[in-house]
Phi, psi and omega in degrees: 000340177296329178294323176294317178300315180298328180275358179071030183262126178281141179203165173236154179230134175239119177278145180199174175295157180300137173233137185249343182224164176300320181300318179294334183271355182308320182294337179280338186298323179287331183274339184239115182292155176109180179276129178265156190238161170233137184235130179247132174258115187236161174226136180262179185295343178268355182096001178286135177264151183220145162249124178245120183246124183227166173303148187303330184263006180283143170258141183247128176273099183293339177281327180271340183303315182306319179295325182288333184248003179072044184235190173240180184321132181246153173216169180290137178285161181276150181301322181291327175292319178301313181292319181294317185275324189244346180072023177230163180248164178308139184095347180238012181298137183203148175297336178297340179294347175303334177305324181279347182268073185295335179274359180055047179272348182247128176269145183246129177245129177242126177298140185301331178296329179280322182301329182265000186281148176291326179217123177244129181256126180223166173284143175268057180073006176210152185265022178250017177202160174235131181248128179251133176208165181288156176300320179297320179289327175299314179297319180296318179297315179300317178301319181294337179274359182090015180244102176286110184289143175266116181259117182218163168275107183291127184291141176254154177297148178282000000 
């Protein structure tokens, strides 16, 4: 959070018990205002890693996603790659983890609905808190980490 402070980004933090899935976090949604997120750590056929952040209730069409982000076939990344590249473990994936990717090996995708939101809720590198900030500030923070976020409408299954 010191990186957010250094960047002059306003945010709020709510501490809570650990949550590992979107389903486990449902009870927090009523208590914490704003758009809640789901984050996917993916790897494509070329070896490129991705964090894809979408609204918590969005379904993602993994077959259509590569065309939307300029990639090739994607699959879920391995936990050891996530920890090595982003410094987080499963259940704690967040676009804010781009801060730990100093070599910029992971590309970040933000769904356009989140980019335009007044408040986007993400994990602050741990799943025992929720951090809220504006979509514009999320994009600004990612840019400051050397990760130009790709803002797209993430495709949903038909």
